[in-house]
C-alpha positions as CSV (number, residue, x, y, z in Angstrom):
1,X,0.0,0.1,0.2
2,X,1.2,3.5,-1.1
3,X,1.6,6.3,1.0
4,X,-0.4,9.5,-0.8
5,X,0.7,12.7,0.6
6,X,-1.0,16.0,0.1
7,X,1.7,18.2,-1.4
8,X,-0.2,21.3,-0.5
9,X,1.7,24.0,1.9
10,X,4.6,21.4,2.5
11,X,8.4,22.5,2.8
12,X,10.4,21.1,-0.5
13,X,14.0,19.8,1.3
14,X,11.5,18.5,4.8
15,X,9.4,16.7,2.5
16,X,11.9,15.1,0.4
17,X,14.4,14.4,3.8
18,X,10.9,12.6,5.2
19,X,9.8,10.8,1.7
20,X,13.7,9.7,0.9
21,X,14.0,7.7,4.7
22,X,10.4,6.2,3.6
23,X,11.3,4.9,-0.3
24,X,14.9,3.4,1.4
25,X,12.8,1.7,3.9
26,X,11.0,0.0,0.5
27,X,7.5,2.1,1.4
28,X,6.0,3.2,-1.7
29,X,4.9,7.2,-1.4
30,X,2.9,8.7,-4.2
31,X,2.6,12.4,-3.8
32,X,-0.1,14.4,-4.8
33,X,0.0,18.5,-6.1
34,X,3.1,18.8,-6.1
35,X,2.6,22.4,-7.6
36,X,1.7,23.7,-4.7
37,X,4.6,22.5,-2.3
38,X,6.6,25.9,-0.4
39,X,10.1,26.5,-0.7
40,X,11.6,29.4,2.1
41,X,12.6,32.5,0.6
42,X,11.2,34.6,-1.8
43,X,10.2,34.1,-5.4
44,X,13.2,35.9,-6.7
45,X,15.6,34.7,-4.6
46,X,14.5,31.1,-5.8
47,X,14.4,31.6,-9.4
48,X,18.3,33.5,-9.4
49,X,19.2,29.6,-7.6
50,X,17.3,27.9,-10.3
51,X,18.8,29.9,-13.4
52,X,22.4,29.4,-11.8
53,X,21.5,25.6,-12.0
54,X,20.5,26.2,-15.7
55,X,24.0,27.5,-16.7
56,X,24.9,24.2,-15.5
57,X,25.8,22.0,-18.3
58,X,28.4,19.9,-20.6
59,X,30.3,21.9,-22.3
60,X,31.4,19.1,-24.7
61,X,28.1,17.8,-25.4
62,X,24.9,19.5,-23.8
63,X,23.2,16.1,-24.2
64,X,24.7,14.0,-21.3
65,X,23.9,15.9,-18.6
66,X,22.9,17.7,-16.0
67,X,19.4,17.4,-17.2
68,X,17.5,20.5,-16.2
69,X,13.8,19.3,-14.7
70,X,10.9,21.6,-14.9
71,X,8.0,20.4,-13.9
72,X,7.0,20.4,-10.5
73,X,7.1,16.2,-10.2
74,X,10.0,16.0,-11.3
75,X,11.8,18.7,-9.4
76,X,10.4,16.7,-6.3
77,X,11.9,13.6,-7.9
78,X,15.1,15.3,-7.9
79,X,15.3,16.8,-5.0
80,X,14.5,12.9,-3.5
81,X,17.2,12.1,-5.6
82,X,20.2,14.2,-3.9
83,X,18.9,12.4,-0.8
84,X,19.6,8.7,-1.3
85,X,22.3,7.0,-3.0
86,X,21.5,7.0,-6.1
87,X,24.2,4.9,-7.6
88,X,23.8,2.2,-6.1
89,X,21.2,-0.7,-6.4
90,X,19.5,0.1,-3.1
91,X,18.9,4.0,-3.9
92,X,17.7,3.1,-8.0
93,X,15.1,0.6,-6.8
94,X,14.3,3.3,-3.6
95,X,13.5,5.4,-6.3
96,X,11.3,3.2,-8.0
97,X,8.8,3.4,-5.2
98,X,8.2,7.5,-5.6
99,X,5.7,8.9,-8.2
100,X,4.5,12.7,-8.2
101,X,2.0,14.0,-9.9
102,X,0.4,17.6,-10.5
103,X,-3.0,17.8,-9.7
104,X,-4.6,15.2,-7.6
105,X,-5.3,12.2,-10.4
106,X,-8.0,9.7,-10.6
107,X,-7.3,7.1,-8.2
108,X,-6.0,9.0,-5.6
109,X,-8.3,12.1,-5.3
110,X,-10.5,9.7,-4.0
111,X,-8.1,8.1,-1.4
112,X,-7.0,9.0,2.3
113,X,-4.2,11.4,1.8
114,X,-1.9,12.1,4.5
115,X,0.4,15.5,5.6
116,X,3.5,15.8,7.7
117,X,3.7,18.2,10.0
118,X,7.1,18.3,10.7
119,X,7.3,19.3,6.7
120,X,4.5,21.9,6.7
121,X,5.1,25.4,6.1
122,X,2.6,26.4,8.7
123,X,4.9,24.5,11.4
124,X,8.4,25.3,10.1
125,X,8.1,28.9,8.8
126,X,7.8,31.9,10.9
127,X,4.3,33.6,10.3
128,X,6.0,36.9,8.1
129,X,8.4,34.7,6.5
130,X,8.3,34.9,3.0
131,X,8.2,31.6,0.2
132,X,7.3,30.9,-3.0
133,X,5.7,27.8,-4.3
134,X,7.1,25.4,-6.6
135,X,4.3,25.6,-9.3
136,X,5.8,29.5,-10.1
137,X,8.8,28.6,-10.0
138,X,8.4,25.7,-12.3
139,X,5.8,27.9,-14.7
140,X,8.9,30.6,-14.8
141,X,11.7,28.3,-16.0
142,X,9.9,26.3,-18.8
143,X,6.6,24.4,-17.6
144,X,3.8,25.1,-19.7
145,X,1.2,23.1,-18.3
146,X,0.4,25.8,-15.3
147,X,-3.4,26.4,-16.7
148,X,-4.4,22.9,-17.7
149,X,-3.5,21.7,-13.9
150,X,-5.5,24.5,-12.5
151,X,-8.3,23.8,-14.7
152,X,-8.4,20.4,-13.7
153,X,-8.1,21.1,-10.1
154,X,-11.1,23.6,-10.3
155,X,-13.1,21.0,-11.7
156,X,-12.2,18.3,-8.9
157,X,-12.6,20.7,-6.1
158,X,-16.6,21.2,-7.3
159,X,-16.9,17.4,-8.0
160,X,-15.4,16.9,-4.6
161,X,-17.8,19.4,-2.9
162,X,-21.1,17.9,-4.4
163,X,-20.0,14.5,-3.1
164,X,-19.0,16.0,0.7
165,X,-22.7,17.5,0.7
166,X,-24.3,14.4,-0.3
167,X,-22.2,12.0,2.3
168,X,-23.2,14.7,4.9
169,X,-27.0,14.3,3.8
170,X,-26.3,10.4,4.3
171,X,-24.5,10.6,7.7
172,X,-27.5,12.6,9.0
173,X,-30.0,9.7,7.9
174,X,-27.7,7.6,9.0
175,X,-27.5,9.1,12.6
176,X,-32.0,9.6,12.6
177,X,-32.2,5.5,11.6
178,X,-30.2,4.4,14.6
179,X,-32.0,6.9,16.9
180,X,-35.1,5.1,15.5
181,X,-34.1,1.5,16.2
182,X,-32.1,2.1,19.3
183,X,-34.5,1.5,21.5
184,X,-35.4,-2.1,19.7
185,X,-32.0,-3.0,19.7
186,X,-30.8,-1.9,23.2
187,X,-30.6,-5.8,24.0
188,X,-28.5,-7.1,21.2
189,X,-26.3,-3.8,21.8
190,X,-25.2,-5.0,25.4
191,X,-24.1,-8.9,24.0
192,X,-21.9,-6.6,21.3
193,X,-20.3,-4.3,23.6
194,X,-19.9,-7.4,26.1
195,X,-17.7,-8.9,23.2
196,X,-15.8,-5.8,23.3
197,X,-17.4,-4.4,19.9
198,X,-19.3,-0.6,20.2
């Protein structure tokens, strides 16, 4: 079973370090909404760092690397790779356990998502500190799907809101049904509770 992590409002380095440890232990990890991951420091500083990284290339043949990955999911992947012994078999196999996605695609939109309190921006940064998102940085350096992902996310959120309102109605009905039959099933309920079930 994969751990599904919601990347929104998590700091890139702190999130990556926890993911690196988990994948090395053999745990499969899926990170959704990677475009909402945060980087501390103002945007201009992060962009200057990335532009400096873009200048690093093989003088003889740039196709040999280093490769400058533009999408948020791949930026996360490369950050995690730096925390894993990726040139060994163990490290290579560990990196196969990591999947990253922009937005929240089909199988994971209906799964429970985790947050990591120690990596969360609200816990790790002081309230007035500046930060930027990986999505914005990626967009500025050549990622072309920011608008597409935003459109799909808006659709997903509308669907999610409808599902949640329906679920609330159902839970209300269930509670009412339990109240209606509470007196009839009281004797059975005592027997069930005697066996340690609520």
